[in-house]
MARSESE-15620 format. One record per residue (C-alpha): residue number from 1; residue in one letter; x, y, z. Coordinates in steps of 0.001 Angstrom, whole numbers. Example, Ala and Ser with C-alpha at 12.3 -4.5 7.8 and 13.67 -1.06 7.14 Angstrom:
! residues 2
+------+------+---------+---------+---------+
! resi ! resn !      px !      py !      pz !
+------+------+---------+---------+---------+
!    1 !    A !   12300 !   -4500 !    7800 !
!    2 !    S !   13670 !   -1060 !    7140 !
+------+------+---------+---------+---------+
! end
This chain:
! residues 433
+------+------+---------+---------+---------+
! resi ! resn !      px !      py !      pz !
+------+------+---------+---------+---------+
!    1 !    M !   98316 !  109748 !  113500 !
!    2 !    R !   98859 !  112338 !  116444 !
!    3 !    L !   99384 !  115914 !  115357 !
!    4 !    S !  101779 !  117607 !  117474 !
!    5 !    P !  104163 !  120878 !  116949 !
!    6 !    T !  107129 !  118506 !  116984 !
!    7 !    S !  105745 !  116442 !  114041 !
!    8 !    F !  104578 !  119554 !  111991 !
!    9 !    R !  107935 !  121316 !  112324 !
!   10 !    L !  109779 !  117897 !  111591 !
!   11 !    A !  107736 !  117139 !  108005 !
!   12 !    S !  108219 !  120944 !  107131 !
!   13 !    L !  112014 !  120666 !  107636 !
!   14 !    V !  112281 !  117564 !  105636 !
!   15 !    L !  110411 !  119140 !  102742 !
!   16 !    E !  112802 !  122046 !  102897 !
!   17 !    I !  116151 !  119713 !  102947 !
!   18 !    I !  114631 !  117627 !   99864 !
!   19 !    E !  113912 !  120795 !   97856 !
!   20 !    R !  117321 !  122530 !   98817 !
!   21 !    R !  119383 !  118977 !   98359 !
!   22 !    K !  117328 !  116967 !   96208 !
!   23 !    L !  117833 !  114167 !   98520 !
!   24 !    S !  115988 !  111059 !   99003 !
!   25 !    L !  112987 !  110933 !  101523 !
!   26 !    D !  114747 !  108663 !  103960 !
!   27 !    T !  118036 !  110662 !  103865 !
!   28 !    A !  116475 !  114079 !  103884 !
!   29 !    F !  114285 !  112500 !  107249 !
!   30 !    K !  117533 !  111342 !  108915 !
!   31 !    E !  119011 !  114815 !  108579 !
!   32 !    A !  116215 !  116347 !  109760 !
!   33 !    L !  116414 !  114549 !  112945 !
!   34 !    N !  119885 !  115026 !  113672 !
!   35 !    R !  119112 !  118724 !  113651 !
!   36 !    L !  115977 !  118937 !  115661 !
!   37 !    R !  116594 !  115865 !  117711 !
!   38 !    P !  113070 !  115306 !  118641 !
!   39 !    H !  111842 !  113274 !  121729 !
!   40 !    S !  108381 !  112189 !  120180 !
!   41 !    G !  106247 !  112557 !  117240 !
!   42 !    V !  109039 !  111032 !  114730 !
!   43 !    S !  106891 !  108230 !  112962 !
!   44 !    D !  104033 !  110785 !  112559 !
!   45 !    A !  106376 !  113220 !  110941 !
!   46 !    Y !  107462 !  110529 !  108547 !
!   47 !    M !  103923 !  109822 !  107563 !
!   48 !    L !  102822 !  113651 !  107412 !
!   49 !    T !  106155 !  113976 !  105139 !
!   50 !    T !  104573 !  111364 !  102800 !
!   51 !    L !  101201 !  112796 !  102481 !
!   52 !    A !  102423 !  116372 !  101907 !
!   53 !    L !  104824 !  115092 !   99123 !
!   54 !    R !  101524 !  113959 !   97656 !
!   55 !    R !  100060 !  116926 !   98045 !
!   56 !    F !  102401 !  119852 !   97331 !
!   57 !    A !  101534 !  120773 !   93830 !
!   58 !    E !   98128 !  121706 !   94809 !
!   59 !    A !   99298 !  123911 !   97860 !
!   60 !    D !  101921 !  125645 !   95304 !
!   61 !    L !   99114 !  126156 !   93215 !
!   62 !    L !   97000 !  127993 !   95846 !
!   63 !    L !   99840 !  130124 !   96903 !
!   64 !    K !  100585 !  131039 !   93117 !
!   65 !    L !   96766 !  132030 !   92798 !
!   66 !    R !   97202 !  134494 !   95574 !
!   67 !    R !  100777 !  135351 !   94598 !
!   68 !    K !  102503 !  133930 !   97532 !
!   69 !    E !  104502 !  131970 !   95547 !
!   70 !    D !  107937 !  133545 !   96738 !
!   71 !    I !  107414 !  133301 !  100377 !
!   72 !    P !  110532 !  132044 !  102272 !
!   73 !    L !  111023 !  128255 !  101352 !
!   74 !    R !  110519 !  127357 !  105169 !
!   75 !    R !  107136 !  128786 !  105174 !
!   76 !    K !  105990 !  127214 !  102090 !
!   77 !    C !  106850 !  123756 !  103032 !
!   78 !    A !  104782 !  124557 !  106581 !
!   79 !    F !  101947 !  125703 !  104413 !
!   80 !    R !  102302 !  122350 !  102264 !
!   81 !    V !  102108 !  120312 !  105280 !
!   82 !    A !   99042 !  122175 !  106612 !
!   83 !    Y !   97515 !  121802 !  103390 !
!   84 !    A !   98045 !  117907 !  103448 !
!   85 !    L !   96565 !  118050 !  106661 !
!   86 !    L !   93422 !  119396 !  105857 !
!   87 !    K !   92923 !  117541 !  102573 !
!   88 !    E !   93567 !  114161 !  104281 !
!   89 !    G !   90865 !  115190 !  106928 !
!   90 !    I !   93616 !  114813 !  109673 !
!   91 !    A !   93245 !  118166 !  111569 !
!   92 !    D !   91273 !  121382 !  110802 !
!   93 !    L !   92012 !  125384 !  111164 !
!   94 !    G !   91809 !  124958 !  114784 !
!   95 !    D !   94393 !  122331 !  115217 !
!   96 !    M !   96655 !  124041 !  112686 !
!   97 !    R !   96779 !  127000 !  115085 !
!   98 !    S !   97766 !  124988 !  118163 !
!   99 !    V !  100763 !  123076 !  116269 !
!  100 !    R !  101997 !  125985 !  113664 !
!  101 !    G !  104471 !  127287 !  115959 !
!  102 !    G !  105870 !  130380 !  114012 !
!  103 !    L !  105771 !  128768 !  110958 !
!  104 !    L !  102492 !  129582 !  109764 !
!  105 !    G !  100986 !  132948 !  110100 !
!  106 !    D !   97615 !  134007 !  109870 !
!  107 !    K !   97445 !  135374 !  106563 !
!  108 !    L !   98721 !  131903 !  105244 !
!  109 !    L !   96601 !  129912 !  107392 !
!  110 !    N !   93498 !  131705 !  106502 !
!  111 !    M !   94051 !  130747 !  102780 !
!  112 !    L !   93173 !  127237 !  103868 !
!  113 !    S !   89253 !  128098 !  104432 !
!  114 !    E !   87056 !  125792 !  102870 !
!  115 !    G !   86025 !  128122 !  100432 !
!  116 !    E !   89533 !  128752 !   99313 !
!  117 !    L !   89847 !  124826 !   98718 !
!  118 !    I !   86833 !  124648 !   96633 !
!  119 !    N !   87992 !  127581 !   94364 !
!  120 !    L !   91378 !  125770 !   93863 !
!  121 !    S !   89646 !  122767 !   93107 !
!  122 !    N !   87478 !  124374 !   90358 !
!  123 !    V !   90808 !  125799 !   89021 !
!  124 !    V !   92650 !  122535 !   88929 !
!  125 !    N !   89729 !  121015 !   87132 !
!  126 !    S !   90053 !  123773 !   84395 !
!  127 !    L !   93701 !  123095 !   83545 !
!  128 !    T !   95077 !  121253 !   80536 !
!  129 !    L !   95318 !  117588 !   80734 !
!  130 !    A !   98837 !  117286 !   81653 !
!  131 !    D !   99007 !  120437 !   84139 !
!  132 !    K !   96092 !  118683 !   85687 !
!  133 !    L !   97296 !  115194 !   86174 !
!  134 !    S !  100431 !  117110 !   87380 !
!  135 !    T !   98880 !  119267 !   89781 !
!  136 !    K !   96457 !  116544 !   90990 !
!  137 !    Y !   99062 !  113774 !   91710 !
!  138 !    S !  101940 !  115818 !   92554 !
!  139 !    T !  104188 !  114552 !   89570 !
!  140 !    P !  106669 !  116852 !   87554 !
!  141 !    R !  104900 !  117773 !   84436 !
!  142 !    W !  107474 !  116420 !   82261 !
!  143 !    I !  107133 !  113128 !   83231 !
!  144 !    V !  103432 !  113190 !   82789 !
!  145 !    K !  103821 !  114653 !   79273 !
!  146 !    S !  105922 !  111501 !   78311 !
!  147 !    L !  103489 !  109017 !   79650 !
!  148 !    L !  100592 !  110878 !   78123 !
!  149 !    K !  102474 !  111045 !   74767 !
!  150 !    F !  103116 !  107432 !   74704 !
!  151 !    L !  100717 !  105344 !   76550 !
!  152 !    G !   97509 !  107848 !   76465 !
!  153 !    Q !   95055 !  109198 !   79160 !
!  154 !    E !   93562 !  105968 !   80889 !
!  155 !    E !   96895 !  104118 !   81427 !
!  156 !    T !   98946 !  107575 !   82491 !
!  157 !    I !   96168 !  108042 !   85344 !
!  158 !    N !   96601 !  104013 !   86361 !
!  159 !    I !  100088 !  104871 !   86646 !
!  160 !    L !   99879 !  107803 !   88428 !
!  161 !    K !   97298 !  106314 !   90851 !
!  162 !    S !   99353 !  103565 !   91558 !
!  163 !    E !  102439 !  105696 !   92604 !
!  164 !    M !  100624 !  106966 !   95465 !
!  165 !    K !  100447 !  103677 !   96977 !
!  166 !    H !  103584 !  102784 !   98754 !
!  167 !    K !  104795 !   98934 !   98128 !
!  168 !    V !  107738 !   97437 !   99925 !
!  169 !    W !  109585 !   94406 !   98452 !
!  170 !    I !  112510 !   92491 !  100200 !
!  171 !    R !  115040 !   89812 !   98906 !
!  172 !    V !  115945 !   86967 !  101269 !
!  173 !    N !  119649 !   86525 !  100915 !
!  174 !    T !  119996 !   82680 !  100466 !
!  175 !    L !  123615 !   83094 !  100923 !
!  176 !    K !  123050 !   83523 !  104809 !
!  177 !    T !  119722 !   82230 !  105680 !
!  178 !    E !  116697 !   80387 !  104143 !
!  179 !    V !  113351 !   81990 !  102924 !
!  180 !    E !  111274 !   79864 !  105723 !
!  181 !    K !  113158 !   81256 !  108592 !
!  182 !    V !  112928 !   84955 !  107269 !
!  183 !    L !  108994 !   83949 !  106983 !
!  184 !    K !  108816 !   82754 !  110562 !
!  185 !    N !  110651 !   85814 !  112020 !
!  186 !    L !  108425 !   88178 !  110376 !
!  187 !    S !  105289 !   86493 !  111597 !
!  188 !    K !  106492 !   86791 !  115025 !
!  189 !    K !  106317 !   90370 !  114493 !
!  190 !    G !  102811 !   90431 !  113030 !
!  191 !    I !  104013 !   90643 !  109229 !
!  192 !    K !  102468 !   88255 !  106683 !
!  193 !    P !  104581 !   88805 !  103602 !
!  194 !    R !  103540 !   87167 !  100249 !
!  195 !    I !  106207 !   85092 !   98140 !
!  196 !    D !  106599 !   86384 !   94905 !
!  197 !    K !  105300 !   83699 !   91780 !
!  198 !    D !  108227 !   84210 !   89881 !
!  199 !    Y !  111111 !   84613 !   92340 !
!  200 !    S !  111096 !   82244 !   95608 !
!  201 !    F !  113287 !   84622 !   97407 !
!  202 !    L !  111439 !   87522 !   96880 !
!  203 !    L !  108861 !   88832 !   99441 !
!  204 !    D !  105955 !   91226 !   98713 !
!  205 !    L !  105196 !   93260 !  102173 !
!  206 !    G !  102523 !   95379 !  100594 !
!  207 !    D !  102087 !   98904 !  101992 !
!  208 !    I !  104043 !   98583 !  105212 !
!  209 !    T !  105125 !  101205 !  107394 !
!  210 !    I !  107338 !   99984 !  110014 !
!  211 !    Q !  110941 !  100296 !  109995 !
!  212 !    I !  112026 !   97141 !  108615 !
!  213 !    D !  115696 !   98394 !  108320 !
!  214 !    E !  115522 !   98489 !  112236 !
!  215 !    F !  114932 !   94516 !  112239 !
!  216 !    K !  117800 !   92016 !  113314 !
!  217 !    A !  117736 !   89993 !  110196 !
!  218 !    F !  118334 !   93298 !  108013 !
!  219 !    K !  121292 !   94365 !  110250 !
!  220 !    K !  122572 !   90944 !  109644 !
!  221 !    G !  122069 !   90733 !  106258 !
!  222 !    D !  119519 !   87955 !  106120 !
!  223 !    I !  117200 !   90443 !  104071 !
!  224 !    I !  117754 !   93647 !  102005 !
!  225 !    F !  115385 !   95859 !  100096 !
!  226 !    Q !  115296 !   95249 !   96748 !
!  227 !    D !  112296 !   96054 !   94222 !
!  228 !    K !  111010 !   93427 !   91940 !
!  229 !    G !  111785 !   95213 !   88910 !
!  230 !    S !  115763 !   95381 !   90148 !
!  231 !    V !  115029 !   91688 !   90267 !
!  232 !    V !  113982 !   91199 !   86867 !
!  233 !    V !  116933 !   93391 !   85436 !
!  234 !    V !  119296 !   91097 !   87097 !
!  235 !    G !  117223 !   87847 !   86191 !
!  236 !    A !  117563 !   88770 !   82472 !
!  237 !    L !  121305 !   88506 !   82679 !
!  238 !    D !  120846 !   84835 !   83445 !
!  239 !    P !  124226 !   84574 !   85205 !
!  240 !    Q !  126207 !   81112 !   85167 !
!  241 !    D !  128643 !   79762 !   87711 !
!  242 !    D !  131431 !   79900 !   85294 !
!  243 !    E !  130871 !   83645 !   83805 !
!  244 !    E !  133026 !   86507 !   84380 !
!  245 !    I !  130600 !   89477 !   84732 !
!  246 !    L !  131292 !   93072 !   84491 !
!  247 !    D !  128824 !   95330 !   86457 !
!  248 !    M !  129354 !   99014 !   84817 !
!  249 !    A !  127649 !  101144 !   87519 !
!  250 !    A !  127650 !   98751 !   90700 !
!  251 !    A !  127429 !  100719 !   93895 !
!  252 !    P !  125649 !  100649 !   96194 !
!  253 !    G !  125808 !   96724 !   95509 !
!  254 !    V !  122416 !   95325 !   95523 !
!  255 !    K !  122489 !   93822 !   91928 !
!  256 !    T !  125991 !   92934 !   92319 !
!  257 !    S !  125039 !   91074 !   95740 !
!  258 !    L !  122084 !   89427 !   93559 !
!  259 !    L !  124106 !   88088 !   90855 !
!  260 !    Q !  126408 !   86316 !   93242 !
!  261 !    Q !  123302 !   85026 !   95082 !
!  262 !    L !  121962 !   83482 !   92071 !
!  263 !    R !  124809 !   81406 !   91529 !
!  264 !    G !  126117 !   80605 !   95129 !
!  265 !    N !  129169 !   82940 !   95000 !
!  266 !    R !  130555 !   80892 !   91908 !
!  267 !    G !  132082 !   83214 !   89238 !
!  268 !    T !  133616 !   86493 !   89183 !
!  269 !    V !  131815 !   89949 !   89081 !
!  270 !    I !  133913 !   92773 !   88063 !
!  271 !    A !  132169 !   95754 !   89543 !
!  272 !    I !  132715 !   99398 !   88606 !
!  273 !    D !  131899 !  102561 !   90109 !
!  274 !    I !  133049 !  106069 !   89744 !
!  275 !    S !  132212 !  107268 !   93416 !
!  276 !    S !  135080 !  106225 !   96051 !
!  277 !    K !  132007 !  106940 !   98813 !
!  278 !    R !  129815 !  104703 !   97256 !
!  279 !    V !  132312 !  102079 !   96844 !
!  280 !    R !  132947 !  102143 !  100611 !
!  281 !    S !  129354 !  101689 !  101301 !
!  282 !    M !  129302 !   98854 !   98741 !
!  283 !    R !  132127 !   97021 !  100451 !
!  284 !    V !  130402 !   97344 !  104049 !
!  285 !    L !  127343 !   95850 !  102229 !
!  286 !    L !  128699 !   92797 !  100154 !
!  287 !    N !  130852 !   91711 !  103495 !
!  288 !    R !  127429 !   92045 !  105460 !
!  289 !    L !  125643 !   89839 !  102749 !
!  290 !    M !  128530 !   87365 !  102692 !
!  291 !    V !  129206 !   88134 !   99068 !
!  292 !    K !  132432 !   86660 !   97579 !
!  293 !    N !  134428 !   86695 !   94352 !
!  294 !    V !  133816 !   90449 !   93533 !
!  295 !    N !  136678 !   92675 !   92437 !
!  296 !    I !  135667 !   96502 !   93007 !
!  297 !    V !  137204 !   98938 !   90573 !
!  298 !    I !  136824 !  102833 !   90960 !
!  299 !    G !  136491 !  104062 !   87752 !
!  300 !    D !  134517 !  105922 !   85104 !
!  301 !    A !  132475 !  103271 !   83146 !
!  302 !    T !  131878 !  106002 !   80115 !
!  303 !    R !  135914 !  105631 !   79496 !
!  304 !    E !  137806 !  102865 !   78102 !
!  305 !    F !  140050 !  101876 !   80713 !
!  306 !    L !  139689 !   98223 !   80884 !
!  307 !    R !  141333 !   95380 !   78961 !
!  308 !    G !  139970 !   91845 !   78006 !
!  309 !    K !  136436 !   90812 !   77082 !
!  310 !    Y !  133646 !   89539 !   79529 !
!  311 !    D !  131236 !   86936 !   79257 !
!  312 !    K !  128162 !   89231 !   80151 !
!  313 !    V !  127648 !   92834 !   81140 !
!  314 !    I !  124907 !   94451 !   82945 !
!  315 !    I !  124656 !   98166 !   82902 !
!  316 !    D !  121877 !   99781 !   85573 !
!  317 !    A !  122844 !  103298 !   84217 !
!  318 !    P !  122735 !  106515 !   86350 !
!  319 !    C !  119497 !  108082 !   85446 !
!  320 !    T !  116803 !  110558 !   86722 !
!  321 !    N !  115042 !  107771 !   88803 !
!  322 !    S !  111533 !  109215 !   87312 !
!  323 !    G !  110377 !  105973 !   87347 !
!  324 !    A !  110949 !  105311 !   91305 !
!  325 !    I !  108281 !  107920 !   92772 !
!  326 !    R !  106840 !  105214 !   94159 !
!  327 !    Q !  109564 !  103766 !   96012 !
!  328 !    D !  110796 !  107352 !   96898 !
!  329 !    P !  108174 !  110143 !   97272 !
!  330 !    A !  110781 !  112857 !   97650 !
!  331 !    L !  111387 !  112671 !   93576 !
!  332 !    R !  108057 !  114040 !   92972 !
!  333 !    L !  110131 !  117470 !   94498 !
!  334 !    A !  113363 !  116888 !   93482 !
!  335 !    L !  112526 !  116049 !   90094 !
!  336 !    W !  109865 !  119240 !   89716 !
!  337 !    R !  112228 !  121213 !   87487 !
!  338 !    K !  112891 !  119114 !   84454 !
!  339 !    P !  116953 !  117671 !   84553 !
!  340 !    D !  118922 !  117741 !   81847 !
!  341 !    L !  117874 !  114414 !   79917 !
!  342 !    E !  120443 !  114719 !   77235 !
!  343 !    K !  123062 !  114617 !   79779 !
!  344 !    Y !  121697 !  111527 !   81478 !
!  345 !    Y !  121185 !  110140 !   77578 !
!  346 !    E !  125030 !  111043 !   76866 !
!  347 !    I !  126510 !  109176 !   80009 !
!  348 !    Q !  124354 !  106116 !   79517 !
!  349 !    H !  125148 !  105686 !   75727 !
!  350 !    S !  128817 !  106220 !   76570 !
!  351 !    M !  128357 !  103354 !   79276 !
!  352 !    L !  126251 !  100867 !   76740 !
!  353 !    L !  128836 !  101482 !   73566 !
!  354 !    N !  131548 !  100729 !   76138 !
!  355 !    G !  129832 !   97741 !   77601 !
!  356 !    I !  129349 !   96323 !   73912 !
!  357 !    N !  132983 !   96823 !   73309 !
!  358 !    L !  133989 !   94942 !   76671 !
!  359 !    L !  131577 !   91979 !   75684 !
!  360 !    K !  132755 !   88784 !   74205 !
!  361 !    K !  131360 !   87529 !   70959 !
!  362 !    G !  128122 !   85754 !   71769 !
!  363 !    G !  127820 !   87415 !   75288 !
!  364 !    T !  124737 !   88826 !   76676 !
!  365 !    L !  124669 !   92427 !   78067 !
!  366 !    V !  121641 !   93957 !   79999 !
!  367 !    F !  121103 !   97666 !   79786 !
!  368 !    S !  118537 !   99345 !   82193 !
!  369 !    T !  117379 !  102481 !   83501 !
!  370 !    C !  114650 !  103448 !   86062 !
!  371 !    S !  113206 !  105755 !   83952 !
!  372 !    Y !  109667 !  106706 !   82127 !
!  373 !    S !  111505 !  108887 !   79878 !
!  374 !    E !  112061 !  107760 !   76305 !
!  375 !    V !  115354 !  109569 !   76167 !
!  376 !    E !  116619 !  107143 !   78857 !
!  377 !    G !  115152 !  104311 !   77071 !
!  378 !    E !  113962 !  103536 !   73399 !
!  379 !    K !  116264 !  106475 !   72137 !
!  380 !    H !  119455 !  104610 !   72564 !
!  381 !    F !  118569 !  101820 !   70134 !
!  382 !    E !  117164 !  104250 !   67384 !
!  383 !    K !  120353 !  104146 !   65714 !
!  384 !    E !  121789 !  100668 !   64587 !
!  385 !    L !  124435 !   99443 !   67009 !
!  386 !    K !  126525 !   97402 !   64917 !
!  387 !    G !  127022 !   93619 !   65818 !
!  388 !    I !  124727 !   93361 !   68352 !
!  389 !    M !  120972 !   92010 !   68412 !
!  390 !    L !  118272 !   92990 !   70918 !
!  391 !    D !  116860 !   89821 !   72229 !
!  392 !    P !  113999 !   90356 !   74864 !
!  393 !    R !  113923 !   86408 !   75939 !
!  394 !    G !  114974 !   86417 !   79583 !
!  395 !    I !  113446 !   89294 !   80450 !
!  396 !    R !  110779 !   87473 !   82626 !
!  397 !    M !  108094 !   90228 !   82482 !
!  398 !    G !  107378 !   93331 !   80822 !
!  399 !    K !  105338 !   95565 !   78376 !
!  400 !    K !  106572 !   96163 !   74864 !
!  401 !    G !  108702 !   99821 !   74579 !
!  402 !    Y !  106914 !  102944 !   73877 !
!  403 !    R !  105096 !  103010 !   70462 !
!  404 !    G !  106794 !  104936 !   67515 !
!  405 !    F !  110136 !  103544 !   68274 !
!  406 !    K !  111746 !  100780 !   65691 !
!  407 !    C !  113108 !   98873 !   69038 !
!  408 !    A !  109808 !   98898 !   70624 !
!  409 !    E !  109120 !   95067 !   69767 !
!  410 !    H !  112583 !   94255 !   71144 !
!  411 !    V !  112383 !   96051 !   74633 !
!  412 !    R !  110496 !   96026 !   77797 !
!  413 !    R !  109119 !   98256 !   80106 !
!  414 !    L !  107873 !   97638 !   83885 !
!  415 !    F !  104975 !   99889 !   85320 !
!  416 !    P !  103611 !   99974 !   88959 !
!  417 !    H !   99835 !   99361 !   87961 !
!  418 !    L !  100801 !   96207 !   85731 !
!  419 !    H !  103813 !   94465 !   87397 !
!  420 !    G !  103695 !   95955 !   90928 !
!  421 !    T !  107253 !   97422 !   90538 !
!  422 !    I !  109134 !  100681 !   89936 !
!  423 !    G !  109205 !  101822 !   86459 !
!  424 !    F !  111687 !  100289 !   84449 !
!  425 !    F !  113340 !  100361 !   81037 !
!  426 !    I !  114889 !   97196 !   80308 !
!  427 !    A !  117097 !   95976 !   76868 !
!  428 !    R !  118899 !   92790 !   76396 !
!  429 !    L !  121169 !   92046 !   73603 !
!  430 !    T !  123511 !   89597 !   72366 !
!  431 !    K !  126855 !   90135 !   70732 !
!  432 !    E !  126923 !   88444 !   67214 !
!  433 !    R !  130405 !   89836 !   66045 !
+------+------+---------+---------+---------+
! end
């Protein structure tokens, strides 16, 4: 990494945008690029932002200890970037003075002396376990507490360590191309992915840092980003050629497209989403991927507005995305203040009850959330849902649900340290009457 005033300023701005607007890393980065229009240092700034997102909690604690936590957000973000540079051994205080511009004054910079950092380390080690892990891994405390409660210290630490390692999955769109052709084209660019053992169309690229979305194959729709956990969710539905499937939270359309890929565009999908903007993006994606037989409906899936019954239903419900930190490190900062979990629960549960009502007798429904919270998972099945039976057969991989819940034996959870995926809760049920 080559440190420059441009990369330092750009990384600081990205952090500020994430905190103010709760955007993803990639979306915030694109907005920052539009504002600054830099001529160089872009890739270095992206890497620097990622490092700062893994270290910001320690930097914020240092500011708090020195009663500087209320400084303007832009300066706080610059301090976070400088802290990450020093802790990662990329730069020293002299380097900071040459790239800080007007973002970082001497008083703040002097707080990054070796003595201050040693004292901070001692403070972190003296914290309660939840606070210590939350600070050390820059992971929201409410997430850490939930993991500790249900999984214990050792497994929680393994998850937090795993989330510090970036991992990229891409799905080969077999509606347009073949796996062998994609492998050959990637090889020409020096990329040697591993074919997944469970899904032959899924490629593990490991911790790759180049911009895959700039590849011709991506723009053509030959490949698409899709985490393995998301593929497991769709696979659990086991879509068949003659079935009419209801996708109740469809946009941006990645899971919808896989449903049709798995059955060669045979059968119909009714795809619902409440956002007209997301639906427009979905139409573009499905067209690029050559997905057919999808009827898109703009509507609120928490309300009963559809008629008829469906062979199968999939609900990848709106959630906090607390399980996706590995995929999008901006969530570390965006979720630092605990969101309203009960509000998410109400939306998810309304969709679940509506989906069950729209399911044919003998039909299958798959419900999932990309969350570590029990509120967005096991809690949905603590009260008996009449006429349905939880059936984990068909969920290809996963660990049993959190201990202490009646449904734990019959639902599954995916974790980065065990399954190489982002965190997912998955329930598969059949309708008996």
